[in-house]
C-alpha positions in Angstrom: 0.0 0.0 0.0 1.2 3.5 -0.8 0.1 7.1 -0.4 -1.0 9.3 -3.2 2.0 11.4 -4.5 1.8 15.1 -3.9 1.0 17.1 -7.0 2.9 20.2 -8.1 1.3 23.7 -8.3 0.9 23.4 -12.0 -0.7 20.0 -11.9 -3.3 21.3 -9.4 -3.7 24.3 -11.7 -4.4 22.2 -14.8 -6.8 19.8 -13.0 -8.8 22.9 -11.7 -8.7 25.1 -14.8 -12.0 23.8 -16.1 -13.7 25.5 -13.3 -12.8 28.8 -14.9 -15.2 27.9 -17.7 -17.8 26.4 -15.5 -18.0 29.5 -13.5 -18.3 31.6 -16.6 -21.6 29.8 -17.2 -22.8 30.1 -13.6 -21.8 33.7 -13.3 -23.6 34.7 -16.5 -26.6 32.8 -15.3 -26.6 34.3 -11.8 -26.0 37.9 -12.8 -28.3 38.0 -15.9 -31.1 35.5 -15.7 -33.4 37.6 -13.4 -32.7 40.5 -15.8 -33.7 38.3 -18.8 -36.8 37.2 -17.0 -37.9 40.7 -16.2 -37.1 41.9 -19.7 -39.4 39.1 -21.1 -42.2 40.2 -18.8 -41.8 38.3 -15.5 -43.3 40.0 -12.4 -41.1 40.5 -9.4 -42.9 37.9 -7.3 -42.7 35.3 -10.1 -38.9 35.4 -10.5 -38.1 32.9 -7.7 -40.4 30.2 -9.2 -38.8 30.7 -12.6 -35.5 30.0 -11.0 -36.8 26.7 -9.6 -35.3 24.8 -12.6 -31.7 25.4 -11.4 -31.9 23.7 -8.0 -34.3 20.9 -9.1 -31.9 20.0 -11.9 -28.9 19.9 -9.5 -30.9 17.8 -7.1 -31.6 15.2 -9.7 -28.4 15.4 -11.9 -25.6 15.6 -9.4 -26.0 12.3 -7.4 -26.7 10.4 -10.7 -23.6 11.8 -12.4 -21.6 11.2 -9.2 -22.7 7.5 -9.0 -22.1 7.0 -12.7 -18.6 8.6 -12.6 -17.7 6.4 -9.6 -18.3 3.4 -11.9 -16.9 4.8 -15.1 -13.5 4.0 -16.7 -12.9 4.5 -20.4 -10.3 6.0 -22.7 -11.0 9.5 -21.4 -10.8 8.3 -17.7 -13.2 8.4 -14.8 -14.4 12.0 -14.4 -13.2 13.6 -17.6 -15.9 12.1 -19.9 -18.5 14.0 -17.8 -16.4 17.2 -17.8 -16.4 17.2 -21.6 -20.0 16.2 -22.4 -21.4 18.7 -19.9 -19.2 21.5 -21.4 -20.5 20.8 -24.9 -24.1 20.9 -23.8 -23.7 23.9 -21.6 -22.0 25.9 -24.3 -24.8 25.3 -26.7 -27.4 26.4 -24.1 -25.4 29.6 -23.4 -25.5 30.4 -27.2 -29.3 30.0 -27.3 -30.4 31.4 -23.9 -30.1 35.2 -24.7 -32.0 34.8 -27.9 -35.2 33.6 -26.1 -38.2 35.3 -27.7 -40.6 34.5 -24.8 -40.5 33.9 -21.1 -41.3 30.2 -21.1 -38.5 29.5 -23.5 -36.0 31.3 -21.3 -37.2 29.3 -18.3 -36.8 26.1 -20.2 -33.3 27.0 -21.4 -32.3 27.8 -17.8 -33.3 24.2 -17.0 -31.2 22.8 -19.8 -28.3 25.1 -19.2 -28.2 24.3 -15.4 -28.4 20.5 -16.1 -25.5 20.7 -18.5 -23.4 22.8 -16.1 -24.1 20.3 -13.3 -22.9 17.4 -15.5 -19.6 19.1 -15.9 -19.3 20.5 -12.4 -20.2 17.6 -10.1 -17.2 15.3 -11.0 -14.8 18.2 -10.4 -15.4 18.0 -6.6 -14.8 14.3 -6.5 -11.7 14.9 -8.8 -9.9 16.6 -5.9 -10.6 13.6 -3.7 -9.4 11.2 -6.4 -6.2 13.0 -7.3 -4.8 14.7 -4.2 -3.6 13.4 -0.8 -5.3 14.6 2.3 -2.8 17.3 3.1 -3.3 18.9 -0.4 -7.1 18.9 -0.6 -7.6 22.2 1.1 -5.2 23.7 -1.5 -7.1 21.8 -4.3 -10.4 23.2 -3.3 -8.9 26.7 -2.8 -7.5 26.5 -6.4 -11.0 25.7 -7.6 -12.3 28.7 -5.6 -9.6 30.9 -7.3 -10.8 29.9 -10.8 -14.5 30.2 -9.8 -13.7 33.8 -8.6 -11.6 34.7 -11.5 -14.1 33.4 -14.1 -17.0 35.0 -12.4 -15.2 38.4 -12.2 -14.9 38.6 -15.9 -18.3 36.9 -16.7 -20.3 39.1 -14.3 -18.7 42.3 -15.6 -19.0 41.4 -19.3 -22.2 43.4 -20.1 -20.7 46.4 -18.3 -17.4 46.1 -20.1 -19.0 45.6 -23.5 -21.1 48.7 -23.0 -18.6 51.0 -21.5 -15.4 49.9 -23.3 -16.7 48.7 -26.7 -19.9 50.8 -27.0 -22.1 47.8 -27.4 -25.8 48.7 -26.9 -27.1 48.1 -23.4 -30.8 48.7 -24.1 -33.3 47.1 -26.5 -36.9 47.4 -27.4 -39.5 46.0 -25.0 -39.2 42.2 -24.8 -35.8 42.0 -26.4 -32.5 41.1 -24.7 -29.9 43.9 -25.0 -26.9 43.1 -27.3 -24.5 43.6 -24.3 -26.1 40.6 -22.6 -26.3 38.4 -25.8 -22.7 38.9 -26.7 -21.6 38.2 -23.1 -23.3 34.8 -23.4 -21.6 34.0 -26.7 -18.2 34.8 -25.2 -19.1 32.7 -22.1 -20.0 29.7 -24.2 -16.6 29.8 -26.0 -14.6 30.1 -22.8 -16.6 27.4 -21.0 -15.8 24.8 -23.6 -12.1 25.7 -24.1 -11.4 25.8 -20.3 -12.9 22.4 -19.6 -11.1 21.0 -22.7 -7.8 22.2 -21.2 -8.4 20.1 -18.0 -9.4 17.1 -20.1 -6.3 17.3 -22.3 -3.8 18.3 -19.6 -4.7 16.0 -16.7 -4.2 12.2 -16.4 -6.4 10.3 -14.0 -5.5 7.5 -11.8 -6.9 4.1 -12.9 -9.2 2.1 -10.6 -6.3 -0.2 -9.9 -4.0 2.7 -8.9 -6.7 4.2 -6.7 -7.2 0.9 -4.9 -3.5 0.7 -4.2 -3.4 4.0 -2.4 -3.6 4.0 1.4 -5.7 6.9 2.7 -5.9 6.8 6.5 -8.5 9.6 6.6 -10.6 8.2 3.7 -12.0 4.8 4.4 -12.3 2.3 1.6 -16.0 1.7 2.2 -18.7 2.2 4.7 -20.3 -0.5 6.8 -23.8 -0.3 5.3 -23.3 0.3 1.6 -25.0 -1.3 -1.3 -22.9 -4.5 -1.2 -23.7 -5.3 2.4 -26.2 -8.0 3.3 -29.6 -6.5 3.8 -30.5 -6.1 7.5 -33.7 -5.4 9.3 -32.3 -2.3 10.9 -31.3 -0.8 7.6 -34.8 -1.4 6.2 -36.4 0.1 9.3 -34.1 3.1 9.0 -35.3 3.8 5.5 -38.9 3.4 6.5 -38.4 5.8 9.4 -36.8 8.4 7.2 -39.5 8.1 4.6 -42.3 8.5 7.2 -40.6 11.7 8.5 -40.6 13.2 5.0 -44.1 12.1 4.1 -45.7 13.3 7.3 -43.8 16.6 7.1 -44.9 17.1 3.5 -48.6 16.4 4.4 -48.6 18.7 7.4 -46.9 21.6 5.5 -49.2 21.1 2.5 -52.2 21.2 4.8 -50.9 24.4 6.4 -50.5 26.0 3.0 -54.0 25.0 2.0 -55.4 26.4 5.3 -53.8 29.8 4.7 -54.8 29.7 1.0 -51.2 30.0 -0.1 -50.2 30.5 -3.7 -49.2 27.5 -5.8 -45.4 27.9 -5.7 -45.4 27.3 -2.0 -46.4 23.7 -2.6 -43.2 23.0 -4.4 -41.3 22.5 -1.2 -44.0 20.5 0.6 -44.7 18.3 -2.4 -40.9 17.8 -2.8 -40.8 16.4 0.8 -43.6 14.0 -0.1 -41.9 12.8 -3.3 -38.6 12.2 -1.5 -40.4 10.4 1.3 -42.0 8.0 -1.2 -38.7 7.5 -3.0 -37.1 6.5 0.3 -40.1 4.2 0.9 -39.5 2.6 -2.5 -35.8 2.1 -1.6 -36.8 0.4 1.6 -39.2 -1.9 -0.3 -36.5 -2.8 -2.8 -34.1 -3.7 0.1 -36.7 -5.9 1.7 -37.2 -7.8 -1.6 -33.4 -8.0 -2.1 -33.6 -5.9 -5.3 -30.7 -3.8 -4.1 -28.3 -3.9 -7.0 -29.5 -0.9 -9.1 -28.2 2.7 -9.1 -31.4 4.2 -7.6 -31.2 2.0 -4.5 -27.4 2.7 -4.2 -28.0 6.5 -4.2 -30.9 6.3 -1.7 -29.0 3.8 0.5 -25.9 6.0 0.5 -28.1 9.0 1.5 -29.4 7.1 4.5 -25.8 6.1 5.4 -24.2 9.5 5.4 -21.2 10.0 7.7 -21.7 12.1 10.8 -19.5 15.0 9.5 -21.6 15.1 6.3 -24.8 15.4 8.3 -23.4 18.2 10.4 -22.1 20.1 7.3 -25.5 19.6 5.7 -27.0 22.1 8.1 -24.3 24.6 7.5 -24.7 24.2 3.7 -28.5 24.6 4.0 -28.4 28.1 5.6 -25.4 29.2 3.5 -27.0 28.4 0.1 -30.4 29.8 1.1 -28.6 33.1 1.6 -26.7 32.8 -1.7 -29.9 32.0 -3.7 -31.7 34.9 -2.1 -28.8 37.1 -3.3 -28.8 35.8 -6.8 -32.5 36.1 -7.3 -33.0 39.5 -5.7 -29.9 41.6 -6.0 -30.9 43.0 -9.4 -34.4 44.1 -8.4 -33.2 45.2 -4.9 -30.5 47.4 -6.3 -32.5 48.9 -9.2 -35.5 49.7 -6.9 -33.7 50.5 -3.6 -30.8 52.5 -5.0 -31.7 53.4 -8.6 -35.4 53.9 -7.8 -36.9 52.3 -10.9 -38.5 49.0 -12.0 -39.0 50.0 -15.6 -36.9 47.4 -17.5 -36.9 49.4 -20.7 -35.3 52.5 -19.0 -31.7 53.4 -19.3 -31.6 53.8 -15.5 -32.8 50.2 -14.9 -30.3 48.8 -17.3 -27.5 50.9 -15.8 -28.4 49.6 -12.4 -28.5 46.0 -13.7 -25.1 46.4 -15.2 -23.8 47.7 -11.9 -25.1 44.5 -10.3 -22.8 42.7 -12.7 -19.9 44.8 -11.4 -20.9 44.0 -7.8 -20.9 40.3 -8.6 -17.6 40.7 -10.3 -16.2 42.3 -7.2 -17.4 39.6 -4.8 -16.0 37.0 -7.1 -12.7 38.9 -7.4 -12.4 39.1 -3.7 -13.1 35.3 -3.5 -10.3 34.7 -6.0 -7.9 36.7 -3.9 -9.0 35.2 -0.6 -8.9 31.6 -1.9 -5.2 31.2 -1.5 -5.3 32.8 2.0 -7.8 30.4 3.4 -5.4 27.4 3.7 -3.0 29.7 5.5 -5.7 31.0 7.9 -6.9 27.5 8.5 -3.4 26.4 9.4 -3.1 29.2 11.9 -6.6 28.5 13.5 -8.6 25.6 12.0 -11.0 25.0 9.1 -14.1 25.5 11.3 -13.1 28.9 12.7 -12.0 30.0 9.3 -15.3 29.1 7.8 -17.3 30.7 10.6 -15.5 34.0 10.4 -16.0 34.1 6.6 -19.7 33.4 6.9 -20.2 36.2 9.4 -18.4 38.6 6.9 -20.9 37.5 4.2 -23.9 38.1 6.5 -22.7 41.6 7.3 -22.1 42.3 3.6 -25.7 41.3 2.6 -27.4 43.2 5.4 -25.3 46.4 4.7 -26.9 46.7 1.2 -30.0 48.0 3.0 -28.1 50.9 4.6 -26.1 52.1 1.6 -27.6 54.7 -0.7 -25.0 55.0 -3.4 -24.0 52.3 -5.9 -20.3 52.7 -5.1 -20.8 51.7 -1.5 -22.2 48.4 -2.6 -18.7 47.4 -3.5 -17.9 47.4 0.2 -20.8 45.0 0.8 -19.4 42.7 -1.9 -16.1 42.4 0.0 -17.9 40.6 2.8 -19.9 38.5 0.4 -16.7 37.6 -1.5 -15.0 36.4 1.7 -17.9 34.1 2.5 -18.1 32.9 -1.1 -14.5 31.8 -1.2 -14.9 29.8 2.0 -18.3 28.3 1.0 -16.7 26.9 -2.2 -13.7 25.3 -0.4 -13.9 24.7 3.3 -17.0 22.5 3.5 -15.5 20.2 0.8 -12.1 20.1 2.4 -13.7 19.1 5.7 -16.0 16.6 4.0 -13.6 14.6 1.9 -11.8 13.2 4.9 -15.0 11.5 6.1 -16.0 9.9 2.8 -15.2 6.4 1.5 -12.8 6.7 -1.4 -14.8 4.4 -3.6 -18.0 6.5 -3.3 -16.4 10.0 -3.5 -18.5 10.9 -6.6 -21.9 9.8 -5.3 -21.4 11.4 -1.9 -20.4 14.7 -3.5 -23.6 14.5 -5.5 -25.7 13.7 -2.4 -23.9 16.6 -0.6 -25.3 18.8 -3.3 -28.8 18.0 -1.9 -28.0 20.4 0.8 -27.2 23.1 -1.7 -30.3 22.7 -3.8 -32.9 22.0 -1.2 -32.5 25.4 0.4 -32.6 26.9 -3.1 -35.9 25.1 -3.8 -37.2 26.4 -0.5 -36.0 29.9 -1.4 -37.7 29.6 -4.8 -40.9 28.4 -3.2 -41.3 30.9 -0.4 -39.3 34.0 -1.2 -41.7 35.3 -3.8 -44.6 34.9 -1.4 -42.7 36.5 1.5 -41.4 39.4 -0.7 -44.9 40.2 -1.9 -46.9 39.7 1.3 -44.4 40.5 4.1 -41.9 42.7 2.5 -44.5 44.5 0.3 -42.5 44.0 -2.8 -39.3 45.5 -1.4 -36.7 43.0 -2.6 -33.9 44.4 -0.4 -35.5 42.8 2.6 -34.9 39.4 1.0 -31.1 40.2 1.1 -31.4 41.0 4.8 -33.0 37.6 5.3 -30.1 36.1 3.5 -27.6 37.8 5.8 -29.4 36.4 8.8 -29.3 33.0 7.3 -25.5 33.3 6.9 -25.2 34.1 10.6 -27.1 30.9 11.5 -24.8 28.9 9.2 -21.8 30.5 11.1 -23.1 29.3 14.4 -23.8 25.8 13.1 -20.2 25.4 11.9 -19.1 25.1 15.5 -20.9 21.8 15.8 -19.2 20.1 12.9 -16.6 17.4 13.6 -13.5 17.9 11.5 -10.8 15.2 11.5 -8.0 17.6 10.8 
């Protein structure tokens, strides 16, 4: 048995470079999709439900791709086939998205684009666990954060740069996407494909035999109750118990929504609980009948067998990503209405404000890129939990401060705090998590971990529109304050996570 060799700086650079392209896709999506929806006629309270495609797609796609990549080995390797196929599909979606003539087509293309990006992105997380020894994983995820931040800086600012540096039109007739946005998506599609192709060509993966030969004291070879274990009554009962919790919760919450005569989108979350409960019930039934050799059962079984550290991190992720999704949905309407004092999507003022949101997003991603390489150093001085907690607090302060600032320039200070949190969210939870995962299930568990990124996004998409309309009286800036509070909760929950390092 031998340990994985340490990789050089440039080897880690090459294996992470694809994230530059992936983040181009996500950053263009995050900074511009709400703008596209509003331009095509979406009402402010309808924007969250139109975003529902993104988290639902991730919820379905990531564990499937993770499971498949764990069991793939061909001429391209283990993870790289998924890098490349996702990049091709996502690039095509980026080319088509800004040419959407109607709202329903833009919403559908968001679904396709997000699915494609997830196909490419999910194996990158497991890739770090595959390729790097334990002592280099924090550095590996920090390198991914650097490329995420760098790619997002340019992508978020593209409409602003095209307008102000190259005189590309920033307005368009009603119902039309401005040329500055369309050209930004074309550039993003090209960079997405080329960056991922660089990683595919420049990185060599370890074969299954080589991976099996490596000794990883912090990464067990398997877990005690995985898909290959003999079915036990306790495992079956565990699945039934989990399914009943989700089913009963879904029924109770749905009944409450019906009682208060809630709008339809609120039922997305409660119905989602019901669906998941019945899926877990099906997994339990398959186990009882010894039909436990298929991918569906494997994913559901691994979900019910999550390591303790993963369960603890799940709570942190839930509150962190609820805040991020609130920010991505509502920063554009919050800034244009709270600071630029307009909601007229055809006006020059609105589009100037929307472009400034792109600059704000570029700043927080730029800060994240700079902070990324400091995080391993700070974690070494303190520990990963303290580092993550401090970063989340900075992000919460950044989001809440948007309410108190009256000039666009002051928002850049808010984005410093958001950028610090973003850098840590992209690296620290994964660095903590990989040490608790079985090395032969790294992909599927990274996909399952994504549940706790997309479930809060589904919740946000379900309830934020209702809350913004009824509680906040249409003032989107209060949704950002709610996001800041959510980051504070996540910071407290970090203290309860068990980290092996």
